[in-house]
C-alpha positions as a Markdown table, in Angstrom:
| # | Residue | x | y | z |
|---|---|---|---|---|
| 1 | Met | -0.2 | 2.8 | 19.0 |
| 2 | Lys | 3.6 | 2.6 | 17.4 |
| 3 | Pro | 3.3 | 2.6 | 13.0 |
| 4 | Gly | 3.2 | -1.4 | 12.7 |
| 5 | Thr | 2.2 | -2.6 | 15.9 |
| 6 | Leu | -1.2 | -4.4 | 15.6 |
| 7 | Pro | -3.9 | -3.6 | 18.0 |
| 8 | Asp | -5.5 | -5.3 | 20.7 |
| 9 | Thr | -8.3 | -7.7 | 19.8 |
| 10 | Ser | -9.4 | -8.9 | 22.6 |
| 11 | Arg | -12.3 | -6.0 | 22.2 |
| 12 | Pro | -13.7 | -5.7 | 18.9 |
| 13 | Asp | -12.5 | -3.1 | 16.6 |
| 14 | Ile | -16.2 | -1.3 | 16.4 |
| 15 | Glu | -18.9 | -3.1 | 18.2 |
| 16 | Thr | -22.8 | -2.6 | 16.3 |
| 17 | Leu | -25.3 | -0.7 | 18.8 |
| 18 | Gly | -28.5 | -0.9 | 16.7 |
| 19 | Ser | -28.9 | -1.5 | 13.1 |
| 20 | Arg | -32.3 | -0.2 | 10.8 |
| 21 | Glu | -32.7 | -1.0 | 7.5 |
| 22 | Ile | -33.2 | 2.2 | 5.1 |
| 23 | Tyr | -33.9 | 0.8 | 1.8 |
| 24 | Arg | -34.6 | -2.3 | -0.1 |
| 25 | Asn | -35.5 | -3.8 | -3.4 |
| 26 | Ala | -35.2 | -7.2 | -5.1 |
| 27 | Trp | -31.1 | -6.8 | -5.6 |
| 28 | Met | -30.0 | -4.9 | -2.3 |
| 29 | Thr | -30.4 | -3.9 | 1.3 |
| 30 | Val | -29.0 | -0.7 | 2.8 |
| 31 | Arg | -29.0 | -0.5 | 6.1 |
| 32 | Glu | -27.3 | 2.3 | 8.7 |
| 33 | Asp | -25.8 | 0.9 | 12.1 |
| 34 | Ala | -24.7 | 2.7 | 15.6 |
| 35 | Ile | -22.0 | 2.0 | 16.1 |
| 36 | Arg | -19.0 | 2.0 | 18.9 |
| 37 | Arg | -15.3 | 2.5 | 18.1 |
| 38 | Arg | -12.4 | 0.7 | 20.2 |
| 39 | Asp | -11.9 | 4.5 | 21.5 |
| 40 | Gly | -15.4 | 4.5 | 22.6 |
| 41 | Ser | -16.6 | 7.1 | 20.1 |
| 42 | Thr | -19.6 | 6.3 | 18.5 |
| 43 | Gly | -20.8 | 6.9 | 15.3 |
| 44 | Ile | -23.0 | 5.7 | 12.1 |
| 45 | Tyr | -22.3 | 2.9 | 8.9 |
| 46 | Gly | -24.1 | 3.0 | 6.2 |
| 47 | Val | -24.2 | -1.1 | 4.7 |
| 48 | Val | -24.9 | -2.1 | 1.8 |
| 49 | Glu | -25.8 | -6.1 | 1.3 |
| 50 | Lys | -26.2 | -8.0 | -1.8 |
| 51 | Val | -26.2 | -11.6 | -2.8 |
| 52 | Asp | -22.2 | -13.0 | -3.6 |
| 53 | Phe | -21.9 | -13.0 | -7.6 |
| 54 | Val | -19.7 | -15.4 | -9.7 |
| 55 | Thr | -16.9 | -14.3 | -12.3 |
| 56 | Val | -16.3 | -16.8 | -15.2 |
| 57 | Val | -12.9 | -16.2 | -17.3 |
| 58 | Pro | -13.7 | -18.2 | -20.5 |
| 59 | Val | -10.6 | -19.3 | -22.1 |
| 60 | His | -10.5 | -20.6 | -25.7 |
| 61 | Ala | -8.0 | -23.6 | -26.6 |
| 62 | Asp | -5.9 | -21.0 | -28.5 |
| 63 | Gly | -5.7 | -19.2 | -25.6 |
| 64 | Ser | -7.8 | -16.2 | -25.8 |
| 65 | Ile | -10.2 | -15.2 | -23.6 |
| 66 | Gln | -13.8 | -14.4 | -23.7 |
| 67 | Ile | -15.0 | -10.8 | -22.7 |
| 68 | Val | -18.5 | -9.0 | -23.1 |
| 69 | Gln | -19.1 | -5.8 | -23.3 |
| 70 | Gln | -22.5 | -4.1 | -21.7 |
| 71 | Phe | -23.9 | -0.5 | -20.7 |
| 72 | Arg | -23.6 | -0.4 | -17.3 |
| 73 | Tyr | -26.4 | 2.2 | -16.1 |
| 74 | Pro | -24.8 | 3.2 | -12.8 |
| 75 | Val | -21.8 | 4.6 | -14.6 |
| 76 | Gly | -23.6 | 5.7 | -17.7 |
| 77 | Gln | -21.0 | 3.4 | -19.6 |
| 78 | Arg | -20.4 | 0.4 | -21.7 |
| 79 | His | -17.3 | -1.3 | -20.7 |
| 80 | Trp | -15.8 | -4.5 | -21.1 |
| 81 | Glu | -15.2 | -6.8 | -18.8 |
| 82 | Phe | -15.6 | -10.7 | -17.9 |
| 83 | Val | -18.9 | -12.8 | -17.7 |
| 84 | Gln | -20.4 | -12.0 | -14.0 |
| 85 | Gly | -23.6 | -11.9 | -12.2 |
| 86 | Met | -26.0 | -13.8 | -9.8 |
| 87 | Trp | -28.4 | -16.4 | -10.4 |
| 88 | Gly | -30.8 | -18.2 | -8.2 |
| 89 | Pro | -31.8 | -18.1 | -4.8 |
| 90 | Pro | -29.1 | -16.8 | -1.8 |
| 91 | Gly | -27.1 | -20.2 | -1.3 |
| 92 | Thr | -27.1 | -21.1 | -4.7 |
| 93 | Asp | -24.0 | -23.3 | -5.7 |
| 94 | Pro | -21.7 | -20.8 | -7.0 |
| 95 | Ala | -20.6 | -23.3 | -9.8 |
| 96 | Glu | -23.8 | -23.9 | -10.8 |
| 97 | Ala | -24.5 | -19.9 | -11.2 |
| 98 | Ala | -21.1 | -19.9 | -13.0 |
| 99 | Arg | -22.3 | -22.6 | -15.3 |
| 100 | His | -25.7 | -20.5 | -15.8 |
| 101 | Glu | -23.9 | -16.7 | -16.4 |
| 102 | Leu | -21.5 | -18.3 | -18.8 |
| 103 | Leu | -24.4 | -19.7 | -20.9 |
| 104 | Glu | -26.6 | -16.9 | -20.7 |
| 105 | Glu | -23.7 | -14.1 | -22.1 |
| 106 | Thr | -22.2 | -16.4 | -24.2 |
| 107 | Gly | -23.8 | -19.5 | -25.1 |
| 108 | Leu | -20.6 | -20.9 | -24.2 |
| 109 | Ala | -20.7 | -24.2 | -22.3 |
| 110 | Ala | -17.2 | -25.4 | -20.6 |
| 111 | Ala | -16.3 | -29.3 | -20.2 |
| 112 | Glu | -13.6 | -27.8 | -17.2 |
| 113 | Trp | -14.1 | -25.5 | -14.2 |
| 114 | Ile | -11.8 | -24.4 | -11.9 |
| 115 | His | -12.3 | -22.3 | -9.1 |
| 116 | Gly | -10.0 | -19.8 | -8.4 |
| 117 | Gly | -10.8 | -18.1 | -5.5 |
| 118 | Phe | -13.2 | -15.6 | -3.4 |
| 119 | Leu | -13.0 | -11.4 | -3.4 |
| 120 | Asn | -14.6 | -8.9 | -1.7 |
| 121 | Leu | -15.8 | -6.5 | -4.1 |
| 122 | Ala | -16.1 | -3.7 | -1.9 |
| 123 | Gln | -15.6 | -4.4 | 1.7 |
| 124 | Gly | -15.4 | -0.7 | 2.9 |
| 125 | Thr | -19.4 | 0.0 | 1.9 |
| 126 | Met | -20.9 | -3.5 | 0.7 |
| 127 | Arg | -21.6 | -6.8 | 1.6 |
| 128 | Gln | -21.0 | -8.8 | -1.1 |
| 129 | Gly | -18.0 | -11.1 | -2.8 |
| 130 | Tyr | -17.4 | -13.1 | -5.3 |
| 131 | Asp | -16.0 | -16.4 | -6.6 |
| 132 | Ile | -14.0 | -16.5 | -9.7 |
| 133 | Tyr | -14.0 | -19.3 | -12.1 |
| 134 | Leu | -11.7 | -20.1 | -15.3 |
| 135 | Ala | -13.9 | -21.9 | -18.1 |
| 136 | Arg | -11.7 | -24.0 | -20.3 |
| 137 | Gly | -13.2 | -26.7 | -23.1 |
| 138 | Leu | -15.7 | -24.2 | -24.4 |
| 139 | Thr | -18.0 | -25.1 | -26.9 |
| 140 | Gln | -20.6 | -22.6 | -28.7 |
| 141 | Gly | -24.1 | -22.9 | -27.7 |
| 142 | Ala | -26.9 | -20.1 | -27.5 |
| 143 | Ala | -26.6 | -17.2 | -25.6 |
| 144 | Met | -30.1 | -16.4 | -23.2 |
| 145 | Pro | -29.0 | -12.9 | -22.3 |
| 146 | Glu | -31.8 | -10.9 | -19.5 |
| 147 | Leu | -33.5 | -8.0 | -20.3 |
| 148 | Glu | -30.9 | -5.9 | -19.2 |
| 149 | Glu | -28.1 | -7.8 | -21.3 |
| 150 | Gln | -30.2 | -7.2 | -24.5 |
| 151 | Asp | -28.0 | -5.0 | -25.5 |
| 152 | Leu | -24.3 | -7.3 | -24.4 |
| 153 | Val | -21.4 | -8.2 | -27.0 |
| 154 | Thr | -19.1 | -10.8 | -26.6 |
| 155 | Arg | -15.7 | -11.6 | -28.6 |
| 156 | Ala | -12.9 | -13.1 | -28.0 |
| 157 | Val | -9.8 | -11.7 | -27.3 |
| 158 | Thr | -6.1 | -12.7 | -27.1 |
| 159 | Leu | -4.2 | -12.6 | -24.4 |
| 160 | Ala | -1.9 | -9.9 | -25.7 |
| 161 | Glu | -5.0 | -7.9 | -26.6 |
| 162 | Phe | -6.4 | -8.2 | -23.2 |
| 163 | Glu | -3.3 | -7.2 | -21.7 |
| 164 | Arg | -3.2 | -4.6 | -23.8 |
| 165 | Met | -6.7 | -3.3 | -23.1 |
| 166 | Leu | -6.0 | -3.1 | -19.6 |
| 167 | Arg | -2.9 | -1.4 | -19.8 |
| 168 | Ala | -4.5 | 1.3 | -22.2 |
| 169 | Gly | -7.6 | 1.8 | -19.3 |
| 170 | Glu | -10.0 | 0.6 | -21.7 |
| 171 | Ile | -11.4 | -2.1 | -19.0 |
| 172 | Leu | -12.2 | -0.1 | -15.8 |
| 173 | Asp | -14.3 | -3.3 | -14.0 |
| 174 | Ala | -12.6 | -3.8 | -10.8 |
| 175 | Thr | -13.9 | -7.1 | -10.2 |
| 176 | Thr | -12.2 | -8.4 | -14.1 |
| 177 | Val | -8.9 | -6.5 | -13.2 |
| 178 | Ala | -9.0 | -8.6 | -10.1 |
| 179 | Ser | -10.0 | -11.6 | -11.5 |
| 180 | Phe | -7.4 | -11.8 | -13.9 |
| 181 | Gly | -4.7 | -10.5 | -11.8 |
| 182 | Leu | -5.7 | -13.6 | -9.0 |
| 183 | Leu | -5.8 | -16.2 | -11.9 |
| 184 | Arg | -2.5 | -14.8 | -13.5 |
| 185 | Leu | -1.1 | -15.1 | -10.0 |
| 186 | Lys | -1.7 | -18.3 | -9.5 |
| 187 | Gly | -0.4 | -19.2 | -13.1 |
| 188 | Leu | -3.8 | -20.8 | -14.8 |
| 189 | Ile | -3.6 | -18.4 | -17.3 |
């Protein structure tokens, strides 16, 4: 196939021949699929399945952005990021989950909600995506962090400070970077 040429879409790129669950807990499932590629060769594909989540970009009246910092066990470090998480059973309205996560992590409630889009998290290995919400008209209440979030810190930063943190590599969370970029490109922040 010549570079830039699209593949024949009359056949599937990869056909699933079989699937078996390798691991399951309350938050995720790992499965291994036996597959056949377009050229006929076979192999396996490992897939992590998790429920979709939300990320919230809270913007104060003065234009500052609320961020949170918490310890992320898989990488063994504390990181600054936007509010994010999943709440409720599968199928929960993402807007409802966003309102819950914002209040839980920061104590903030918002009068205005704008859906910024939906992105896949790590589509090469994981079946999980996230809805991005912009929250405005913020009022402060009491935060209600979950047990895993008991060390969570939250603060407002100016847009210039947030962009400086991005450039300096102080914000490493891909969901935060992508959410900010998408909302910025759409002219919402």
